[in-house]
C-alpha positions, 0 to 999 in steps of 0.5 A: 934308179929304183931298187928292189926295196923301192919296188916292193914298197910301191907294190905293197902300197898299191895293194894296201889301198884296196885292202879289205877288213876280214872281220867286216868285209869292208874296205879300209879306204872306200872306193872313191878315196882309193881312187884319189890316192891312186891319182895322187900317186901314179907311180907307173907314169911318174905323175903326181898331180896337185890337189887342184888337178886331182880335184877337177877329176872328182868335182870337189875342191882341192882342199877337200882332196888334201883332207881325204888324201891325209885321212886315207894315208893315216888310216892305212898306216894306222890299220897297218900298225894295229896288229889285231886288225889282221888286214894283211896288205896294210900290215905287210906295208907298214912292217916292211917300211918300218924294217927298211927304215931301221936298216937304212943308215942315218943319224936319226929316224927322220934322217933314215926315212929321207935316206930310204927315199934317196937310195930306193926311190930316187926317180920320184919327187923327193917332197912327194915321197917324204910327204907319203912316207911321213904320213904313213909312218907318223900318227902325229902332225908334229912328227910329219911336219918335222920330217918335211922341214928336215927334208927341205934343209937336206935338199938345200944343203945337198944342192949347195954342197953339190954346187960347191963341189962342182965349182971346186972341181972345175966341173961347172965350166966343163958342163957350160962348155959341153952345153954350148958345144952341143947347141945346134946352129943353122946357116944364118946366125941371128943376133939379139933383138930385145923387142922379141925377148922382153918378158916371160910369155906365161907364168910358172905355176909355183908349187911347194909340193914340186920343185918349182918357184923363183929365185933372184938372178944377178945376170937378169937383175930380177926374179926368174921362174923355174918349173923343175929341179932340172931348170933350177940347175940350168939357171945356176949354170947360166948364172955362173957362165961368163959366156952368158950375157942374160937369159929369159924364161918362157920367152916365146909362144910358138903355134904348131897345128892347133897347139901352142908351145912355150920353150923353157929359156932363151939365152943371149951370149956375150957376142949377142948370138941367141939360142933357145933351150928346152929342158927335159929329162931323157923320158921327156926327150924321147916322148913323141909329144916333146919331139913334135914341139921341138920340130916346131921350135926347129922351124922357128929357130931356122927362120930367125937364125937362133940356135937350139938345144934340148938338154937335161942340163948336162947331156943331150939326147945323143948320150942316150942314142949312143948308149949300149943296150940289151939286144935280146930285150930289144928284139922281143919288144920289136917282135911284140910291136909287130904283132900288136901294133900298140903296147900298153903299160901292162905289156911293158911291165911283163917284158920288164920282169922277164929281162929286168932292164932299166927304164933308160934301157927301154928309152934307148930301144925306143929312140934307136928304133924310131918308135912313138912313145907316150911315156905318161897319161897313159903309157902307149907305144907305137911302131911308127914315129913321123918326127923325121925333122927332129931325128935329123936335126937333134941326133948327131950321126943319125 
């Protein structure tokens, strides 16, 4: 959950990108470089593309995007620290960020910066945020590198500590049982066929800026690829589950219409029964594009006798569906959709400010009212959602 301090930082950062120098009337960051920063940090949609992905939009190399990105952030930070420049948005940004870091608990300045992200901007990728905050705050390369290295160690230590705690408290077993109990099975339960699931159907883009990569699996006797922190957590659950015989990432490619889709994992149990898994956070579960893919996966699993589960690694979409909501907000949102037929992100922000609800509250309303949401690139919300098979299959008690 993003705090008020986190939102204030984002607002000041966006404003500083368009800062004008009072003395010359020129921009602190030129228009092209400002657009690059806005593409690199799409907070509204929680999208942070790689340098290569941004480079395609501007017709230059990924290396050049990296250089312009760093130069622009250093310029914003440098102008903000230079009081005589009197560029108000940049000064406000740096003063606010510095004050927040000082007030945050931590052993040292680096530790405080990491804790500021973890407490106030936890919805956003840690490595991306530490890169942003460090480049703004520290003019020296060594300080920026040191903070990134400390964050990597913090991330590893925290994950291992959490894993140890879950095992000691017996929660790993509970999570395993919860996942297996939520697998949806169809009338004909098929068995493993090694000719079907022999190797990954596509390579995962391993990128150190994101939580993607590979690790060695003792169950599979090979290195396994993962694309997100959620997938990594799921792999640890599979590795520690006595009921799981083995698993395979990116196991099949399914065609639906003119599109194709590769689900995240196939899991083979100790009794040779098979289920296929898609790993998504709640935003991804509610997104219309995911629901269309899952409908194709449902047909595939029904035909072949496989189970299916859509999960974030702990919970399924049912937890979201049965969560209490804000009914005043829900009523106004539906009325707005009845009048406008389509809702954009600016509309969403206006109603969010009025009711001060959480993003999860919004997802509950979308899911319960069967609305069609495109949660990113760009945000759009429609009244009609035709994914009936998804709802009837994946939501219990619908």
